[in-house]
C-alpha positions as CSV (number, residue, x, y, z in Angstrom):
1,M,13.2,201.2,300.7
2,I,14.8,198.4,302.8
3,R,12.4,196.1,302.0
4,Q,12.6,196.8,298.4
5,F,16.2,196.2,298.5
6,Y,15.8,192.9,300.3
7,I,13.2,191.7,297.5
8,F,15.8,192.6,294.7
9,V,18.5,190.4,296.8
10,K,16.2,187.7,297.3
11,K,15.2,187.8,293.5
12,E,18.7,187.5,292.5
13,F,19.4,184.5,294.8
14,I,16.1,182.7,293.2
15,H,17.7,183.5,289.8
16,I,21.1,181.7,291.0
17,L,19.5,178.6,292.7
18,R,17.1,177.8,289.5
19,D,20.1,177.6,287.1
20,P,21.8,174.3,287.8
21,K,24.8,175.4,285.5
22,S,25.4,178.3,287.5
23,L,25.6,176.6,290.6
24,L,27.9,174.0,289.2
25,I,30.5,176.8,288.3
26,I,30.0,178.6,291.5
27,I,30.4,175.4,293.8
28,A,32.2,172.6,291.9
29,M,34.6,174.5,289.8
30,P,36.3,176.1,292.9
31,I,36.9,172.8,294.5
32,A,38.0,171.0,291.5
33,Q,40.4,173.7,290.4
34,I,42.2,174.4,294.2
35,I,42.9,170.6,294.4
36,I,44.3,170.1,290.8
37,F,46.3,173.6,290.5
38,G,47.3,173.0,294.6
39,F,49.1,169.5,293.4
40,A,49.8,169.4,289.7
41,L,51.4,172.7,288.7
42,T,54.9,173.6,288.5
43,N,57.0,176.8,286.7
44,E,60.4,178.2,286.0
45,I,62.1,181.4,286.8
46,K,65.1,183.7,285.6
47,N,66.1,187.2,286.3
48,A,65.5,186.6,289.8
49,N,66.7,189.5,292.3
50,F,69.3,188.3,294.6
51,G,71.1,190.0,297.6
52,I,74.6,189.3,299.0
53,L,75.6,189.4,302.5
54,V,79.3,189.6,303.2
55,T,81.0,191.3,306.3
56,Q,84.6,191.4,304.8
57,P,84.5,191.9,300.8
58,D,87.6,190.5,299.0
59,N,88.6,189.3,295.4
60,T,86.9,186.3,295.6
61,T,83.5,187.6,297.1
62,R,83.4,190.0,294.2
63,T,84.2,187.5,291.7
64,L,81.4,185.2,292.7
65,T,79.1,188.1,293.1
66,E,79.8,189.0,289.3
67,R,79.6,185.6,288.3
68,L,76.1,185.3,289.6
69,D,75.0,188.9,288.6
70,A,76.3,188.1,285.0
71,S,74.2,184.9,284.5
72,A,70.8,185.1,283.2
73,Y,69.3,183.6,286.2
74,F,70.1,186.4,288.6
75,D,70.0,190.3,288.9
76,L,71.8,191.7,292.0
77,A,69.5,193.9,293.8
78,L,71.1,194.3,297.4
79,V,74.6,194.3,299.1
80,T,74.7,194.6,302.7
81,D,76.8,193.5,305.7
82,N,73.8,192.6,308.2
83,M,71.1,190.3,308.3
84,E,68.6,192.8,309.4
85,D,68.4,194.3,305.9
86,A,68.3,191.0,304.1
87,E,65.1,190.1,306.2
88,K,63.4,193.3,305.4
89,A,64.3,192.7,301.8
90,F,62.8,189.3,302.0
91,L,59.6,190.2,303.3
92,K,59.2,193.4,300.6
93,D,59.7,190.6,297.9
94,E,62.7,192.7,296.8
95,I,65.0,189.7,296.7
96,K,64.3,185.9,296.0
97,M,67.8,184.6,297.4
98,L,70.2,185.6,299.4
99,V,74.2,184.7,299.3
100,V,75.9,184.8,302.5
101,F,79.7,184.5,302.6
102,E,81.5,183.6,305.7
103,P,83.9,186.3,307.1
104,G,87.1,186.1,305.7
105,F,86.0,184.0,302.9
106,E,89.0,184.3,300.7
107,Q,91.6,183.7,303.5
108,A,89.7,180.5,304.5
109,L,90.0,179.3,300.9
110,L,93.5,180.1,300.5
111,H,94.8,178.7,304.0
112,T,92.5,175.9,304.5
113,N,91.5,175.2,301.2
114,E,87.8,175.3,302.2
115,A,85.4,178.1,302.6
116,A,81.5,178.0,303.1
117,V,78.4,179.8,301.1
118,N,75.2,180.0,302.9
119,L,72.4,180.2,300.0
120,I,69.0,181.5,301.7
121,T,66.0,181.4,299.4
122,D,62.2,182.5,299.5
123,A,60.5,179.2,299.4
124,T,56.9,180.7,299.2
125,D,57.3,179.7,295.5
126,P,59.2,176.0,296.1
127,N,59.7,175.6,292.3
128,T,61.5,179.2,292.2
129,A,63.7,178.2,295.4
130,T,64.6,175.0,294.0
131,T,65.7,176.3,291.0
132,L,67.7,179.3,292.2
133,R,69.5,177.2,294.5
134,Y,70.4,174.8,291.9
135,Y,71.6,177.6,289.5
136,A,73.6,179.4,292.2
137,S,75.1,176.0,293.1
138,I,76.2,175.3,289.7
139,I,78.0,178.5,289.2
140,I,79.7,178.4,292.4
141,K,80.8,174.8,291.5
142,D,82.1,175.9,288.1
143,Y,84.2,178.7,289.8
144,Q,85.4,176.1,292.4
145,Q,86.5,174.0,289.4
146,E,88.4,176.8,288.0
147,L,90.4,177.3,290.9
148,R,91.0,173.7,291.0
149,D,92.1,173.6,287.4
150,A,94.3,176.8,288.0
151,G,96.4,175.2,290.8
152,S,97.5,172.1,292.5
153,L,95.5,172.6,296.0
154,P,92.1,170.9,296.0
155,Y,89.9,174.2,296.5
156,S,86.4,173.2,298.2
157,I,83.5,175.8,298.5
158,E,80.7,174.2,300.4
159,T,77.2,175.4,299.9
160,N,74.6,175.3,302.6
161,I,71.1,175.7,302.0
162,R,68.1,177.4,304.1
163,M,64.4,177.7,302.8
164,L,62.5,180.6,304.3
165,Y,58.8,180.4,305.0
166,N,58.5,176.9,303.5
167,P,61.4,174.5,304.2
168,Q,59.5,171.4,302.9
169,L,58.9,173.1,299.7
170,V,55.1,172.4,299.3
171,G,54.0,173.6,296.1
172,A,50.5,174.6,297.6
173,Y,52.2,177.5,299.2
174,N,52.6,179.2,296.0
175,F,49.5,178.1,293.9
176,V,46.6,178.1,296.7
177,P,47.2,182.2,296.9
178,G,47.3,182.1,293.1
179,V,44.2,179.8,292.5
180,M,42.2,181.6,295.3
181,G,42.7,184.9,293.6
182,M,41.8,183.3,290.0
183,I,38.6,181.6,291.4
184,L,37.4,184.6,293.2
185,L,37.9,186.9,290.2
186,L,36.5,184.6,287.5
187,I,33.5,183.7,289.6
188,S,32.4,187.0,290.7
189,A,33.1,189.0,287.9
190,M,31.7,186.1,285.5
191,M,28.6,185.4,287.0
192,T,27.9,189.2,287.9
193,S,28.7,190.5,284.3
194,I,25.8,188.4,282.9
195,S,23.2,189.6,285.6
196,I,22.2,193.0,284.4
197,V,22.4,191.6,280.7
198,R,20.0,189.0,281.7
199,E,17.5,191.4,282.7
200,K,17.6,193.0,279.2
201,E,17.4,189.9,277.3
202,L,14.3,188.7,279.3
203,N,12.7,191.9,278.8
204,T,12.4,192.4,282.7
205,M,14.8,195.7,282.8
206,E,11.6,197.6,282.5
207,V,10.1,196.6,285.6
208,L,13.5,197.1,287.5
209,L,13.6,200.6,286.0
210,A,10.0,201.5,287.2
211,S,10.7,200.5,290.7
212,P,11.6,203.5,293.2
213,L,14.9,201.8,293.8
214,Q,18.0,204.2,293.4
215,P,20.4,203.2,290.7
216,F,23.3,202.5,293.0
217,L,20.9,200.3,295.1
218,L,19.8,198.5,292.1
219,I,23.4,197.7,291.1
220,L,24.3,196.8,294.7
221,S,21.3,194.4,294.7
222,K,22.6,192.4,292.1
223,A,25.9,192.3,293.6
224,V,25.2,191.0,296.9
225,P,24.3,187.5,296.5
226,Y,27.7,186.8,294.6
227,V,29.3,188.6,297.4
228,I,27.8,186.0,300.0
229,L,28.6,183.1,297.5
230,S,32.1,184.4,296.9
231,L,33.0,184.3,300.5
232,I,31.4,180.9,300.8
233,N,34.0,179.8,298.0
234,L,36.8,181.6,300.0
235,T,35.7,179.6,303.0
236,T,35.6,176.3,301.3
237,I,39.0,177.1,299.4
238,L,40.6,177.8,303.0
239,V,39.1,174.6,304.8
240,I,40.6,172.4,301.8
241,S,44.0,174.1,301.8
242,T,44.5,173.6,305.3
243,T,43.1,170.2,305.6
244,L,44.2,168.6,302.4
245,L,47.1,170.6,301.2
246,D,48.5,171.4,304.8
247,L,48.9,174.9,304.1
248,P,49.6,177.0,307.2
249,I,47.7,180.3,307.8
250,R,50.4,182.2,309.8
251,G,48.7,185.5,309.5
252,S,45.4,187.1,310.8
253,L,42.5,185.2,309.6
254,L,40.4,188.0,310.0
255,L,42.6,190.2,307.7
256,I,42.5,187.5,304.8
257,F,38.9,187.5,304.9
258,A,38.9,191.6,305.0
259,E,41.4,191.5,302.1
260,S,39.3,188.7,300.2
261,F,36.2,191.0,300.8
262,L,37.8,193.9,299.2
263,F,39.0,191.9,296.2
264,I,35.6,190.2,295.8
265,T,34.3,193.7,295.7
266,T,36.7,194.6,292.9
267,A,36.0,191.6,291.2
268,I,32.0,192.2,291.4
269,S,32.8,195.8,290.4
270,L,34.6,194.5,287.2
271,G,31.8,192.3,286.3
272,L,28.9,195.0,286.9
273,M,31.1,197.2,284.5
274,I,31.2,194.6,281.8
275,S,27.3,194.0,282.4
276,N,26.6,197.9,281.9
277,I,28.7,198.0,278.7
278,T,27.1,195.0,276.9
279,D,23.7,193.8,275.4
280,K,24.0,190.1,275.4
281,Q,24.9,187.4,278.0
282,Q,27.2,185.6,275.4
283,T,29.1,188.9,274.9
284,A,29.6,189.5,278.6
285,L,30.4,185.9,279.3
286,F,32.9,185.8,276.5
287,I,34.6,189.2,277.8
288,S,34.7,187.7,281.3
289,L,36.3,184.3,280.5
290,M,38.7,185.3,277.7
291,G,39.3,189.1,279.0
292,L,40.1,188.1,282.5
293,L,41.2,184.4,282.2
294,L,44.3,184.8,280.2
295,P,45.4,188.1,282.1
296,T,44.9,186.3,285.3
297,L,47.0,183.2,284.4
298,I,49.8,185.2,282.5
299,L,50.0,188.6,284.5
300,S,49.3,187.6,288.1
301,G,52.7,186.3,288.7
302,F,51.6,182.9,290.2
303,M,52.0,180.8,287.5
304,F,54.7,182.9,285.5
305,P,57.1,185.1,287.2
306,I,56.7,188.6,286.2
307,E,60.4,189.4,286.3
308,N,60.7,187.2,283.2
309,M,58.7,189.4,281.1
310,P,59.2,192.2,278.9
311,K,59.0,195.5,280.5
312,A,55.7,196.5,278.7
313,M,54.0,193.3,280.0
314,Q,55.4,194.2,283.5
315,I,53.7,197.4,283.5
316,L,50.5,195.7,282.0
317,S,50.7,193.4,285.0
318,N,49.8,196.3,287.2
319,A,46.2,196.6,285.9
320,V,45.5,192.9,286.6
321,P,43.7,192.8,290.0
322,T,44.9,189.2,290.7
323,K,48.5,190.4,290.9
324,W,47.9,192.5,294.0
325,F,45.7,190.2,295.8
326,F,48.1,187.4,295.0
327,I,50.9,189.5,296.9
328,I,48.5,190.2,299.8
329,I,47.4,186.7,300.5
330,K,51.2,185.4,300.2
331,N,52.3,187.9,302.6
332,I,49.4,187.2,305.1
333,M,49.1,183.4,304.9
334,I,52.5,182.3,304.2
335,K,54.9,185.0,305.5
336,G,52.5,185.7,308.4
337,L,52.7,189.4,308.0
338,G,50.3,192.3,309.1
339,W,48.3,195.1,307.7
340,A,51.7,197.3,307.1
341,S,52.9,194.8,304.6
342,V,49.9,195.1,302.4
343,W,48.3,198.3,302.7
344,K,49.6,199.6,299.3
345,Q,48.3,196.9,297.5
346,S,45.0,197.2,299.1
347,L,45.0,200.8,298.0
348,V,45.5,199.7,294.4
349,L,42.5,197.4,294.6
350,V,40.3,200.2,296.4
351,G,41.1,202.6,293.5
352,M,40.4,199.8,290.7
353,T,37.0,199.2,292.6
354,T,36.2,202.8,292.5
355,V,37.0,203.2,289.0
356,F,34.8,200.1,288.0
357,L,31.8,201.0,290.1
358,T,31.7,204.7,288.7
359,V,31.6,203.5,285.1
360,S,29.0,201.0,286.2
361,I,26.8,203.7,287.5
362,V,27.5,206.1,284.7
363,K,26.8,203.6,281.9
364,F,23.6,202.7,283.8
365,K,22.1,206.0,284.3
366,P,21.0,206.8,280.8
367,R,18.9,203.5,280.8
368,L,16.8,205.0,283.7
369,A,15.6,208.1,281.7
């Protein structure tokens, strides 16, 4: 049984190696995309969750908080009097920016005509951090101008900026995890989706069905080569990211590979499901490209902030595997977090994989009769 399984895996590798176009897609496209997307893309944001850290609330701090919350750019998600709560909120992605008022803010402004506000942003997405900093500064400056217009004293509110996780605002910190998920999903799902359909179109399915190999192992033999090639792609992406894009890996490299293997398994399971419910390679390829590419680009969160979207699309984004992988990789690579921060997202991927594989096996069984 093991020898037969090995023969099927070898046969699948030979199919891949004999198709130059497939090799070009598998090897060249990830390299081109990670370089182009890593350097070129930018985005915008609104409706970002922010927090307030204030130890001595007063009328001025409440007014500024209301001004920020009333704008189209911010939604108040946290009010606290200690930094520990704020740090936990940052780590859980509950807030994108924290506004820190110095103790006795209003008294300092009235008696010395000067007060300080610290703006701390999550810079894992540099464009978002820069945009939020700019919007918050404008709102604070507008309030400062109102105070000056209302009285004769030159009130001054100083804004101090601090960028968490990515102080140099390197764009690759956001786009490398996103492009990594997009590449692994499209390559794994797309190439796997045409594997079984190819056997049917070439009239070789009867030969496979006549073998003593069980349906699960037969399907697994179609997937193993793409798992190995995807892991090679992952290694290539990580090497390029750390060498050319200066992206740090702050978390466990072993955990990154484990989570990536889980995501690759999810993507390949999705590809096998598509392969089992279609009859032509062209149809399977079209579903893989159009049915996966657009949702990955739009709903995964790495190009367009999900919080900007209508509620229905936010709910729909939960069905996109790349969204969960994007969160996992950012938490591990950029924030340096461990398993405790990604186990929920991992369980979602495990659930998706189970569903996709179950549908694949169920759809495959009738053809064995």
